[in-house]
N, C-alpha and C positions, 0 to 999 in steps of 0.2 A: 844334291838337290836330289839328280838324275836317280838316284838311284833310288829314294825317296817316290818316285814319280815310279819308275817301275816299281817296285815292288808294292804302292796304290791301286797303278790297274792288275794288277796279280789279282789282289784282295778284292776286285770291284771285280774281276770275272769269276772269279770263283764263289763268292754271296750270291751274287747276281743269277751264276747259272748252275750253278752245280744245290749249294747249297739252298739257295732258294727255293729251287723243284722239289726238293728232297722232302722237305719242312712241309711248305705252304704252294708245291703244286703253283708258282712264277714259272710265267712267261712268258714273253714278249716281244713285239717286232716291229719293223717297221712296214709297211702299209704306205703305196705309191698312189694317190686318184687320175683316172682319166687325164685330171685336168692339171695333171703333176707334180698333185699337194702331196704333202708325207705329215704320212700321220703312224704319230707309235700307240701299237694295242698293247694293254698288259692288261694279264691274267691271274687268276691266284682262286684257289680250293677254299669255299666260304667254310668249307666243318672239314673235317679233317673223315681221309675215304679210307674206311680199310680197306679196301677188295685189290688181289692182287696180292701178290708172295710180297714184296718186300712190303717189309714193317715205315707204317708212318711212322708224321713225329702227333706227338702228343698234342691237344689246348693248349697246356701250361708250353711247350716248348713252342711253339705256331708263338703263341701275345714275346716270347723272350727274343726270338725276330724277328719278329717289327718293331719291335720297343727300341731294339738295338740297333733298326735298323734311322730311328724314329729319333731317337739320345744321341750316338755318336755325331751327329755335322752339330746340331747345338752344341757340345764341348767344345769343340773345334771353333766355332762360330764367338766362344764366351771367352778364349786361348786368342783369339785373333784379336778382338777388345784390348784385354788386357795389355797381347803385345805393340797393336796401336797406342792405349798411353802411356804405357811406357818404353814407346820412342826406335821398338827395336824391328825394323821396316824389317830386315831379311825375316825374321820369321814371320810376315805379316806377309809375305810372299810364302810361302812354305805350308800356311793356311790355310792360305785362300783354295788352295792345290789343293789338302788334304777335304777342306767343307766342297769344293767344285765335286774330288772321286768317289763321296760320301752319296753323293743325290745319285 
């Protein structure tokens, strides 16, 4: 279970920080207001930009990236419900972590 969580952390960091930045210009950070409230700010490119020396992802590659981010958690939730129905509680805990780290 520990190995799965560590691998999920590596996957989260890679997808959100490296692949997301290269393919869709994904940037995110946390801002704290003067009141002390925390706000997450997310940015991404609207359209592929062909500026600069690096090769940018095409529209189809960007769509595949976003669909992968949406479809994978849905699949994990389906697996979680199937493990709940079959009373495999140990697997249910693993699917909970998988779903949380994919969002």
